[in-house]
N, C-alpha and C positions, 0 to 999 in steps of 0.2 A: 439284242445288240447292246441295250443299256446295261444288262447284267454283265456282259463281257467287258464293257468299258469300266464298270464299277470294280470288277475283279482285277483287271489290269491296273487300275489306279491304286487300289488297295495293296496289291503286291508290290508295286513300285514304291509306295510310301513306306511299307514295312521294310523293304530292302534298304531304303535310305536311312531309316531309323537304326537298323542293325549295323550299317557301316559307320554311322555317327557314334554308336555306342561302343565301338571297338576302342580299347584303351590304347593310348599312344605312349611312347617312351618305353623304357626298359620294363621287363616283367617284374612283378612284385618281388622284393627281396634282392633286387639287382640295381646297379647304378649308383650315382652319387647320393649320399645320405642314407643308403640302405642299412649300413652298419649302425648308424646313429638311431635309426628306427628300431633295430633289433635290440640295441642296448636299452633304449627307453622302455621297450616292451618287457625286457628281462628284469628291469628294476621294479619288482613287484610292490615294494613298500614306498616307492616314489621319493626316496631320500636323495637321489642324484648320484648314488654310488652303487656299484655292483659288488655284492658280497660273494664269498666262495660258493655259498648255497645257491644264490641266484644264477651264478655262472654255470654251476653244475646242472641246474634244471633247464637252462635255456641256451647257453652259449658254450658248447663243448670245447671248441678251440681255445676260448678264453680260459675255461676251467683247466685245460691241459697246461696252459702257460701262466696260470694265476700267480705263482710265486715270482716269476720273472717280471710280470706286469705291475705287481703291487710294490712299487718302489720304496714306499715309506714303511712297509711291513705292518700296516694297521688293520689288515684283514679285509680291506675294501679297495676297489679300483675306481679312482676318480676320473673325470673327463680328461684332466691334464695327464694322468697316467696312461689313459688310452691313447692320447695324442702322442706322447713320448714313445710308447710302444710302437705305434704306426711309423713314426720317424725312424726309429731304430730298425724296424723291419725293412723300410725302404732303403736305408743306408746299407744294410746287409745285402739286400738284393742287388744294389748297384755295385758293391764290392765284388759280389759273385760274378756279375756280368763282366766287370773289368778284368777279373782274374781269368775268366773263360776266354775273353778276347785276347789276353796276353798269351795264354796257353796255345790258342789256335795260331796266333801270329808267329810264335816261336817254332811251332811245328811246321809251318809253311816256309819259314825263312831257312831253307836248307843250307845256304852258304854262310849263315850267321852274320851277315853284314848289317842287320837291323833294318832291312828294307825287303819288300816283296817284289820280285820281278814279275813280268807278265807270265813267264814260264812257270815260276813257282806258284803263282795264283792259279794257272790252269791245272797244275798237278794236284794242288791241295785245297783250293778254294774256288770251285767252278762258278759260283754265283758272283764272287768278287771279280773273277776273270771276265765275266760278261759285262761288267760295268767298269772295267779297268780304266778306259780312257776318261770317263767322267770323274772317277775318283782321283786320278793322277793330276791334281790341280797344277803342279809346277811343270808338268809335261817332261819329266826326266826319265820316264820309263820304269820308275820304281815307286812303290807305295810305302809311305811311312805310317807309323802308328797313328799320327795325327790326321793324315789324309783318310785313313780307314775310319777313324772315329768320327770325323766331320761328315763323311758320306754315309754313315750308318743311319737307317731309318729309325725314328723314335716313336714311341707310343705303343698302344696295345695292338697286338696282332702282328707286330714286326719282330724280327729276331730269327727264330727257327721255324 
């Protein structure tokens, strides 16, 4: 009986330790700060800059875009150049999303009046049609570009 109690207690303790040892948060190399960690690791000489050779060895996407990112053409990418490249990438993605939204709006707006009726939404934008009443904030039976933009979910995992 004492042996069984000891085994049970030991097993319980080990399972508690293994649960506590599970990492929390995003997996390694993912989440906020992951790129900064990768850049720091790639900076083999610790000078605070990434050379073309360091990028080639550790950061293939950076190496691919090295000439675009090296804004002052000194052969190194600084922290500021990384930040500007990220800002430019985010701006380009936002412009692409806006252009795609405009393309989809124009395709759905069959009568060309600059608004999407419930029928047009049902025919071309079924997910919008499902939320039509919530999106139609002025309750005129038509969706404007602004109403669609205001009702669009934001953040990761939304969109398509």
